[in-house]
C-alpha positions in Angstrom: 37.4 53.0 -11.2 38.3 56.6 -12.4 41.7 55.5 -13.8 39.9 52.6 -15.5 37.4 55.2 -17.0 40.3 57.2 -18.5 41.7 54.0 -20.0 38.4 53.3 -21.6 38.3 56.7 -23.1 41.7 56.1 -24.8 40.6 52.7 -26.1 37.4 54.3 -27.4 39.4 56.8 -29.4 41.7 54.2 -30.8 38.9 51.9 -31.9 36.5 54.6 -33.1 37.0 53.8 -36.7 36.9 50.0 -36.4 34.1 47.4 -36.1 33.0 47.5 -32.5 33.0 43.7 -32.0 34.3 40.6 -33.8 32.6 37.2 -34.1 34.0 35.7 -31.0 32.9 38.7 -28.9 29.4 38.8 -30.5 28.9 35.1 -29.6 30.1 35.4 -26.0 29.3 38.9 -25.1 27.8 40.0 -21.8 25.7 42.9 -23.0 25.4 44.5 -19.6 29.2 44.7 -19.4 29.4 46.2 -22.9 26.8 48.8 -21.9 28.7 49.7 -18.8 32.0 50.1 -20.7 30.3 52.2 -23.3 28.6 54.4 -20.7 31.9 54.7 -18.8 33.6 55.8 -22.0 30.9 58.5 -22.6 29.5 57.0 -25.8 26.2 58.3 -27.0 23.1 56.2 -27.2 23.6 55.3 -30.8 26.6 53.2 -29.9 24.3 50.2 -29.6 23.5 50.5 -33.3 27.1 50.0 -34.1 27.2 46.9 -32.0 24.0 45.6 -33.7 25.5 46.1 -37.1 28.8 44.4 -36.1 27.0 41.4 -34.7 24.2 41.1 -37.2 26.6 39.5 -39.7 27.2 36.8 -37.1 23.5 36.2 -36.4 23.6 37.9 -33.0 21.2 40.6 -31.7 22.0 42.7 -28.7 20.2 42.3 -25.4 18.9 45.9 -25.2 17.6 45.7 -21.7 20.9 44.4 -20.4 22.9 46.9 -22.4 20.8 49.9 -21.3 21.1 48.8 -17.7 24.9 48.6 -17.9 25.2 51.8 -19.8 23.2 53.7 -17.2 25.6 52.5 -14.5 28.6 53.3 -16.7 27.4 56.8 -17.3 27.2 57.5 -13.6 30.8 56.5 -13.5 31.7 58.7 -16.5 29.6 61.7 -15.4 31.6 62.6 -12.4 32.9 66.2 -12.3 36.6 65.2 -12.0 36.2 63.0 -15.1 34.5 65.9 -16.9 37.5 68.1 -16.2 39.9 65.4 -17.4 38.0 64.9 -20.7 37.9 68.7 -21.3 41.6 69.2 -20.4 42.7 66.6 -22.8 40.7 68.2 -25.7 37.9 65.6 -25.7 34.3 66.3 -26.6 31.1 65.9 -24.7 27.8 65.0 -26.5 25.4 65.6 -23.6 25.1 61.9 -22.5 24.9 62.6 -18.8 21.6 62.2 -16.9 20.0 65.5 -16.1 20.9 65.3 -12.4 24.6 64.9 -13.2 24.9 67.0 -16.3 25.2 70.4 -14.7 28.2 69.6 -12.5 29.8 67.5 -15.3 29.4 70.2 -17.9 30.8 72.9 -15.7 33.9 70.8 -14.9 34.2 69.9 -18.6 34.2 73.6 -19.6 36.8 74.3 -17.0 39.0 71.6 -18.5 38.4 72.9 -22.0 39.5 76.3 -20.9 42.7 74.8 -19.5 43.2 72.9 -22.8 42.7 76.1 -24.8 45.2 78.1 -22.7 47.8 75.3 -22.9 47.2 74.9 -26.7 47.6 78.6 -27.2 50.9 78.7 -25.4 52.2 75.6 -27.1 51.2 77.1 -30.5 53.1 80.3 -29.8 56.2 78.3 -28.6 56.1 76.2 -31.8 55.8 79.2 -34.0 58.8 80.9 -32.3 60.9 77.8 -32.9 59.8 77.6 -36.5 60.4 81.2 -37.3 63.8 81.2 -35.6 64.8 78.3 -37.8 63.5 80.1 -40.9 65.5 83.2 -39.8 68.6 81.1 -39.5 68.1 79.8 -43.0 67.5 83.3 -44.4 70.6 84.7 -42.7 72.7 81.8 -44.0 71.4 82.4 -47.5 72.2 86.1 -47.1 75.8 85.3 -46.3 76.0 83.1 -49.5 74.4 85.8 -51.7 76.6 88.5 -50.3 79.6 86.4 -51.2 78.5 86.6 -54.8 78.5 90.4 -54.7 82.1 90.6 -53.4 83.5 87.7 -55.3 85.9 88.9 -58.0 84.8 86.4 -60.6 81.1 87.3 -60.4 79.6 88.9 -63.5 77.7 92.1 -63.4 74.5 90.3 -63.9 75.2 88.0 -61.0 76.0 90.9 -58.8 72.9 92.8 -59.8 70.7 89.7 -59.0 72.5 89.2 -55.8 71.8 92.7 -54.7 68.1 92.2 -55.4 68.1 88.9 -53.5 70.0 90.4 -50.6 67.4 93.2 -50.3 64.5 90.7 -50.4 66.2 88.4 -47.9 66.9 91.4 -45.5 63.3 92.4 -45.7 62.2 88.8 -44.9 64.6 88.7 -42.0 63.3 91.9 -40.6 59.7 90.7 -40.8 60.7 87.4 -39.1 62.5 89.3 -36.3 59.4 91.4 -35.7 57.1 88.4 -35.7 59.4 86.6 -33.3 59.4 89.6 -30.9 55.6 89.7 -31.0 55.3 86.0 -30.4 57.7 86.2 -27.5 55.6 89.0 -26.0 52.5 86.9 -26.5 54.2 83.9 -25.0 54.8 85.8 -21.7 51.2 86.8 -21.6 50.0 83.3 -22.4 52.2 81.8 -19.7 50.9 84.3 -17.1 47.3 83.6 -18.1 47.8 79.9 -17.8 49.5 80.2 -14.4 46.7 82.4 -13.2 44.1 79.9 -14.4 45.9 76.9 -12.9 46.1 78.7 -9.6 42.3 79.2 -9.3 40.7 76.3 -11.2 39.4 73.3 -9.4 40.2 69.6 -10.2 43.9 70.1 -10.9 45.8 67.6 -8.8 
């Protein structure tokens, strides 16, 4: 059931901007099943309003009793601590839908997952910046080679050489800044990797 819950979360994200139900679904729907699926996906209580709007144009009104019964059962599936950790560690959100008796454990696990997500994102961002700045440094150094060639070329005019000297100075300054930024990012990356490894070693729910 837990793997099915995760699948429902993915579907919910993909369909979030679409009409919740089409005509055929409105005419044949089992509202208790819809409620369960919405609860298991962690939707808030106003989800039923979206279903009502989608089905109103087809002359169908939701069975609120059946829907709420199914949603309550679905929420009990959703509001398990392990699922809370999964939601948080994938960068998902939590809108406080869990029953009071389940909310504490779910929220704590969710926050643990969010912390893992934050640490992983910080490391990934640093790695991406290193790659980006190294590529920029390569472009700057390639340009410096070309500009330097203008300075030493025999057929360059005095004006061209003067501009090339200015360009070379600016490019050298930019290369120096990039190298310093890369060094700092590499230092940060080591720290971020260590923090992430320490957290993974102590946090619960990681399988």
